[in-house]
C-alpha positions as CSV (number, residue, x, y, z in Angstrom):
1,M,118.5,166.0,82.0
2,K,118.5,166.6,85.7
3,V,115.4,166.2,87.7
4,S,114.7,169.0,90.2
5,Q,114.6,168.3,93.9
6,S,110.9,169.0,94.2
7,K,110.2,166.5,91.4
8,Y,112.4,163.9,93.2
9,I,110.3,164.4,96.4
10,N,107.0,164.1,94.5
11,R,108.2,160.9,92.8
12,I,109.4,159.5,96.1
13,L,106.0,160.2,97.7
14,L,104.3,158.7,94.7
15,W,106.3,155.5,94.9
16,L,105.8,155.2,98.7
17,F,102.0,155.6,98.4
18,V,101.6,153.3,95.4
19,W,103.4,150.5,97.3
20,G,101.6,151.3,100.6
21,I,104.8,151.4,102.7
22,T,104.4,151.5,106.5
23,G,106.7,151.2,109.4
24,M,108.5,148.5,111.2
25,G,111.4,147.9,113.7
26,A,113.5,145.5,115.7
27,T,115.2,144.7,119.0
28,T,118.1,142.5,120.1
29,L,118.4,139.5,117.9
30,T,117.6,136.1,119.4
31,S,116.5,132.8,117.8
32,C,113.0,131.5,117.8
33,S,112.3,129.2,120.7
34,N,109.4,126.9,121.5
35,D,110.5,125.9,124.9
36,D,108.2,128.1,127.0
37,K,104.9,127.5,125.3
38,L,101.7,126.9,127.4
39,P,99.7,123.7,126.8
40,D,96.9,125.6,125.1
41,E,99.4,127.3,122.7
42,E,100.9,123.9,121.8
43,K,97.5,122.4,121.0
44,E,96.6,125.5,119.0
45,E,99.8,125.3,117.0
46,E,99.5,121.5,116.5
47,S,96.0,122.1,115.0
48,V,97.4,124.8,112.7
49,Q,100.3,122.7,111.6
50,V,98.0,119.9,110.4
51,K,96.1,122.2,108.1
52,A,98.4,125.1,107.1
53,R,100.5,124.6,104.0
54,V,102.6,126.4,101.5
55,Y,101.0,125.9,98.1
56,E,103.2,128.2,96.0
57,T,106.7,129.5,96.1
58,I,107.7,132.5,94.0
59,R,111.2,133.7,93.6
60,Y,111.9,137.4,92.8
61,D,115.5,137.5,91.8
62,S,115.7,141.2,91.1
63,D,114.3,142.0,94.6
64,K,116.3,139.3,96.3
65,T,113.1,138.0,97.9
66,T,111.2,134.7,98.1
67,A,107.4,134.7,98.6
68,Y,105.6,131.7,100.1
69,N,101.9,131.7,99.4
70,F,100.1,129.7,102.0
71,E,96.7,128.6,103.1
72,Y,95.6,128.3,106.7
73,P,92.6,127.6,108.9
74,S,90.5,130.5,110.1
75,V,86.8,131.5,110.3
76,D,84.5,133.2,107.9
77,P,82.5,136.3,108.8
78,Y,79.8,134.0,110.2
79,G,82.3,132.3,112.5
80,K,82.4,129.0,110.6
81,P,85.7,127.2,109.8
82,V,87.3,128.2,106.5
83,M,90.7,128.1,104.8
84,L,92.2,131.5,104.0
85,S,95.3,132.5,102.1
86,G,98.2,134.9,102.6
87,T,101.9,135.5,101.9
88,I,105.2,135.1,103.7
89,T,108.1,137.1,102.2
90,V,111.7,136.6,103.2
91,G,114.7,138.6,101.9
92,D,117.9,136.9,101.0
93,E,119.6,138.3,104.1
94,V,117.6,135.8,106.2
95,D,118.6,132.2,105.8
96,D,119.3,129.1,107.8
97,T,122.4,130.6,109.3
98,H,121.1,134.2,109.7
99,P,117.9,134.4,111.7
100,G,115.3,137.0,111.0
101,K,115.3,140.1,113.2
102,G,111.6,139.7,113.9
103,L,108.2,139.4,112.2
104,L,106.2,142.1,110.5
105,L,102.4,141.6,110.3
106,Y,101.3,143.8,107.4
107,N,97.6,144.5,107.1
108,H,96.7,145.7,103.6
109,F,94.8,148.8,102.7
110,T,91.6,149.0,100.6
111,I,91.6,146.8,97.6
112,N,88.8,145.8,95.2
113,K,90.6,144.0,92.3
114,K,91.1,140.3,92.9
115,D,94.8,140.4,91.8
116,E,95.6,143.2,94.3
117,C,95.7,140.9,97.3
118,P,99.1,140.0,98.9
119,S,99.1,136.4,97.5
120,K,98.4,137.6,93.9
121,G,99.6,141.1,93.6
122,E,103.1,142.3,92.8
123,L,105.5,142.8,95.8
124,G,104.8,146.2,97.5
125,L,105.8,146.8,101.0
126,Q,107.5,143.4,101.0
127,K,110.0,144.6,98.4
128,L,111.2,147.4,100.7
129,V,111.4,145.0,103.7
130,T,114.1,143.1,101.9
131,G,117.4,144.0,103.5
132,S,115.9,144.9,106.9
133,G,116.1,141.3,108.3
134,L,112.4,141.3,109.0
135,I,110.1,138.5,107.8
136,T,106.7,139.8,106.5
137,I,103.3,138.1,106.9
138,S,100.3,139.4,105.0
139,A,96.8,138.0,105.0
140,D,94.6,138.3,101.9
141,Y,91.4,138.7,104.2
142,Y,88.2,136.9,103.5
143,G,87.0,137.6,100.0
144,F,90.4,137.5,98.3
145,G,93.0,134.9,97.5
146,I,91.5,131.4,97.7
147,T,88.2,132.9,98.8
148,E,88.0,135.5,96.0
149,D,84.6,134.1,94.9
150,K,83.1,135.4,98.2
151,H,82.0,138.9,99.1
152,Q,84.8,140.8,100.9
153,A,84.3,141.7,104.5
154,Y,85.3,145.3,103.9
155,C,86.1,147.3,107.0
156,I,84.7,144.7,109.3
157,A,87.5,145.0,111.8
158,G,86.9,141.9,113.8
159,V,86.7,139.6,110.8
160,N,89.8,141.0,109.1
161,A,91.8,141.0,112.4
162,Q,91.0,137.4,112.9
163,A,92.3,136.6,109.4
164,S,95.5,138.5,110.1
165,V,96.1,136.9,113.5
166,D,95.4,133.4,112.2
167,A,97.8,134.1,109.3
168,L,100.5,135.1,111.8
169,Q,100.0,131.9,113.9
170,A,100.1,129.7,110.8
171,A,103.2,131.5,109.5
172,K,105.0,130.9,112.8
173,V,104.3,127.2,112.4
174,L,105.3,127.1,108.7
175,L,108.5,129.1,108.9
176,P,110.6,126.6,110.8
177,T,109.6,123.9,108.2
178,L,111.0,126.2,105.5
179,G,114.3,126.5,107.4
180,Y,113.9,129.9,109.0
181,S,114.2,131.1,112.6
182,W,113.7,134.6,114.0
183,N,113.7,136.9,117.0
184,D,110.4,135.7,118.6
185,Q,110.4,138.7,120.9
186,L,109.7,141.1,118.1
187,L,106.4,141.5,116.4
188,F,105.4,144.5,114.4
189,N,101.8,145.2,113.3
190,L,101.0,147.9,110.9
191,G,98.7,149.2,108.2
192,Y,97.2,152.3,106.6
193,S,93.5,153.2,105.9
194,Q,91.6,149.9,106.1
195,G,94.9,148.3,107.0
196,A,95.1,150.6,110.0
197,Q,91.6,149.6,111.2
198,T,92.6,146.0,110.8
199,A,95.9,146.6,112.7
200,M,94.0,148.1,115.6
201,G,91.6,145.2,115.4
202,V,94.6,142.9,115.7
203,V,95.6,144.8,118.9
204,R,92.1,144.3,120.3
205,L,92.0,140.6,119.4
206,I,95.4,139.8,120.7
207,D,94.8,141.6,124.0
208,Q,91.5,139.8,124.4
209,K,92.3,136.3,123.2
210,Y,96.0,135.8,122.3
211,P,98.2,137.5,124.9
212,H,101.1,135.2,124.1
213,L,101.4,137.0,120.7
214,H,102.2,140.3,122.3
215,I,102.9,143.1,119.7
216,T,106.1,145.1,120.1
217,Y,105.0,148.1,118.0
218,T,101.8,148.9,116.2
219,Y,101.9,151.6,113.5
220,A,98.4,152.7,112.2
221,G,97.6,155.6,109.9
222,G,94.4,157.1,108.6
223,G,92.1,154.3,109.7
224,P,88.3,154.2,110.2
225,Y,88.6,153.0,113.9
226,D,85.2,154.6,114.8
227,I,83.3,153.3,111.8
228,P,79.9,154.6,112.8
229,E,81.3,158.1,113.3
230,T,82.9,157.8,109.9
231,Y,79.6,157.0,108.3
232,R,77.8,159.8,110.3
233,H,80.5,162.4,109.4
234,L,80.6,161.6,105.7
235,I,76.8,161.7,105.4
236,E,76.6,165.0,107.2
237,K,79.4,166.6,105.2
238,D,78.2,165.0,102.0
239,D,81.7,164.8,100.7
240,T,84.4,162.1,100.2
241,D,87.4,161.5,97.9
242,M,86.6,157.8,97.7
243,P,82.9,157.2,97.1
244,S,83.4,153.6,96.3
245,T,84.3,152.9,100.0
246,I,80.8,154.0,101.1
247,I,79.2,151.5,98.8
248,S,81.6,148.7,99.8
249,V,81.0,149.3,103.5
250,L,77.3,149.2,103.2
251,L,77.4,146.1,101.0
252,A,79.7,144.2,103.4
253,Y,77.8,145.1,106.6
254,N,74.5,144.3,105.0
255,E,75.8,140.9,103.8
256,Y,77.6,139.7,106.9
257,Y,75.4,141.2,109.6
258,E,72.5,139.8,107.6
259,L,70.6,143.0,107.7
260,G,68.5,141.9,104.7
261,I,68.2,145.4,103.2
262,P,67.4,145.4,99.5
263,R,70.0,147.3,97.5
264,E,67.4,149.6,96.0
265,K,66.7,150.9,99.5
266,M,70.3,151.9,99.8
267,F,71.5,153.1,96.4
268,K,70.2,155.4,93.7
269,E,70.7,154.9,90.0
270,P,72.9,154.7,88.0
271,Y,75.1,153.3,90.8
272,L,72.6,150.7,91.8
273,S,72.6,149.0,88.4
274,N,76.4,149.0,88.3
275,I,77.3,147.5,91.7
276,D,77.7,143.9,90.3
277,E,80.0,145.0,87.5
278,W,82.0,147.8,89.2
279,I,82.5,146.4,92.7
280,L,81.4,142.8,93.2
281,S,83.1,141.5,90.0
282,K,86.5,142.5,91.5
283,K,87.7,143.4,88.1
284,Y,88.5,147.1,89.0
285,S,90.7,148.8,91.5
286,S,89.3,151.4,93.9
287,S,90.6,154.3,91.8
288,Q,89.0,152.8,88.7
289,I,85.7,152.4,90.5
290,D,85.9,156.0,91.8
291,A,86.6,157.2,88.2
292,K,83.5,155.4,87.0
293,I,81.5,157.0,89.8
294,G,82.9,160.4,88.9
295,K,82.2,163.6,90.8
296,A,79.1,162.2,92.6
297,S,78.5,163.3,96.2
298,I,77.2,160.9,98.8
299,S,73.7,162.3,98.5
300,D,73.9,161.5,94.8
301,I,74.6,157.8,95.6
302,L,72.5,157.0,98.7
303,T,68.8,157.0,99.1
304,P,67.0,159.7,101.1
305,E,66.2,157.1,103.8
306,L,69.9,156.4,104.3
307,L,70.8,160.1,104.3
308,D,68.3,160.6,107.2
309,L,70.4,159.4,110.2
310,N,67.2,159.3,112.3
311,S,65.4,156.8,109.9
312,D,64.8,153.3,111.0
313,L,67.0,152.0,108.1
314,S,69.9,154.2,109.1
315,K,69.6,153.2,112.7
316,K,69.7,149.5,111.7
317,I,72.9,150.1,109.8
318,M,74.5,152.2,112.5
319,A,73.8,149.5,115.1
320,A,75.7,147.0,112.9
321,L,78.6,149.5,112.5
322,E,78.8,149.9,116.2
323,N,79.8,146.2,116.5
324,D,83.1,147.1,114.9
325,N,83.7,150.4,116.7
326,L,87.3,150.1,118.0
327,C,86.8,153.2,120.2
328,K,84.7,151.4,122.8
329,G,84.1,148.0,124.6
330,W,87.6,146.6,125.1
331,N,90.6,147.0,127.5
332,P,93.9,147.6,125.8
333,Q,97.0,146.3,127.6
334,A,98.9,149.2,129.2
335,N,102.2,147.9,127.7
336,N,101.1,148.3,124.1
337,H,103.2,150.7,122.0
338,I,101.1,152.4,119.3
339,L,102.0,155.1,116.7
340,L,99.0,156.9,115.1
341,L,99.0,159.4,112.3
342,H,96.2,161.2,110.4
343,N,95.9,164.1,107.9
344,T,93.5,166.6,109.4
345,K,92.2,167.4,105.9
346,D,91.3,163.8,105.0
347,K,87.9,163.6,103.3
348,S,87.9,159.8,102.9
349,V,88.6,158.8,106.6
350,P,87.7,161.8,108.9
351,M,90.3,162.9,111.5
352,E,87.7,162.2,114.3
353,N,88.6,158.5,114.0
354,T,92.1,159.0,115.3
355,E,91.1,161.6,117.9
356,N,88.4,159.3,119.2
357,L,90.8,156.3,119.3
358,Y,93.5,158.3,121.1
359,Q,91.1,159.5,123.8
360,F,89.6,156.1,124.2
361,L,93.1,154.5,124.7
362,L,94.0,157.1,127.3
363,K,90.7,156.6,129.2
364,Q,91.4,152.9,129.3
365,G,94.7,153.4,131.1
366,M,97.3,153.6,128.4
367,S,100.0,156.3,129.0
368,K,100.9,159.1,126.6
369,E,104.4,157.7,126.7
370,N,103.1,154.5,124.9
371,I,101.0,156.3,122.3
372,S,102.7,158.5,119.6
373,Y,99.9,160.7,118.3
374,N,100.9,162.5,115.1
375,V,98.8,164.8,112.9
376,T,99.6,166.5,109.6
377,N,97.6,169.3,108.1
378,M,99.4,169.2,104.8
379,G,96.1,168.7,103.0
380,S,96.3,167.5,99.4
381,I,99.8,168.4,98.4
382,Y,100.0,165.0,96.7
383,G,96.8,163.5,95.3
384,S,93.9,163.5,97.8
385,A,94.5,164.3,101.4
386,H,94.1,160.6,102.2
387,E,96.9,159.8,99.8
388,T,99.0,162.6,101.2
389,G,98.5,161.1,104.6
390,A,99.6,157.8,103.3
391,A,102.9,159.3,102.0
392,M,103.6,161.1,105.3
393,F,102.8,158.0,107.3
394,A,105.2,156.0,105.1
395,L,108.0,158.5,105.6
396,M,107.5,158.6,109.4
397,S,107.3,154.9,109.6
398,I,110.5,154.4,107.7
399,S,112.3,156.9,110.0
400,K,111.0,155.0,113.1
401,M,112.0,151.7,111.6
402,C,115.6,152.8,111.0
403,D,115.8,154.3,114.5
404,I,114.6,151.0,116.1
405,L,116.8,148.8,113.9
406,D,119.7,151.2,114.5
407,I,120.6,151.0,110.8
408,K,120.8,153.2,107.8
409,L,118.2,153.0,105.1
410,W,118.9,149.6,103.4
411,F,117.8,150.7,99.9
412,S,118.7,153.8,97.8
413,I,115.9,156.3,97.3
414,L,117.5,157.4,94.1
415,D,117.6,153.9,92.8
416,V,113.9,153.6,93.5
417,V,113.2,156.9,91.8
418,N,115.1,155.9,88.7
419,K,112.8,152.9,88.3
420,L,109.7,155.0,88.1
């Protein structure tokens, strides 16, 4: 029985969203070189080399990919030293005689279930990267992987960006010991939703602290870059497609900014009594938690004091959220290249986030030539508007990726569809 064209499109979009595909690219191939490092870089890498290690190698024969799970030194949300985990994935087209075309730093989207993190989940974006010649690096973030017993630092951009940058630096030390080299002039940084917020946090962190890790391209879609505006907007509209994220944000900021707010002052029943089981246990995915929450509006979940943006409690939370507002307080390098995309009908992450970020980047001196600002008003043609935005972001990123690599798509869409 033949499948109609519309069904093929819907299934392709479904597959792209489920796997969280984003964009990537490449430039002229050169080999990795350590000849031009500054003294501080050498000391930093020597320190990483002592502590970073690959603790598990997983071979995926059907995907022609090898995954290296590794641990590396970083800091926890309080700034104290900690070991974190992540994953390096390398396709079979990259070996000791065929250098990688570049590195891809993939910042994962919202997860809640412990086995959804890069080092424990099934291959997602990494599976599609196989064949491109790119080597992918993915951090688990604090609260997943080897720190899964800790509270996740959900949507705390600075914390998650540090985890990603430290994973990148550790991977660059480990890869040569695994027999790989790559084009060290090419670094892609990307993510969707929470991953987009982390990706832009990575841009900020690298511009401020690690200029030798200059990013070639950043692709970010549907991210809460202006996290206080996101909170304000959702409360005023009293509507969201992902209520679990509101709870997770409040829990994380209360925990790691040490606000000391009792849960009963933030959440109503029956949600209050189910936080440990539904969210903090990390037994359920975001979609499963949202299904448990049901059709509840934000005003059904949050206390009246939180719903009043002028209350002392709300002001306390808003002040903490301002600490991770990516639309203020930093100076982006003019030579950054950034692609942004947002669905205007997004009820989970309001469109104002991308508009505010775009205007901020321009005011700070970035040119319109270096920022690709893309919007879609397709609404909820597939799942929620946030999910539709993810699918459109995936399709746009893949197109950009192929243009930059100057190659045709290295996998068959029909082959992928037939596997669904």
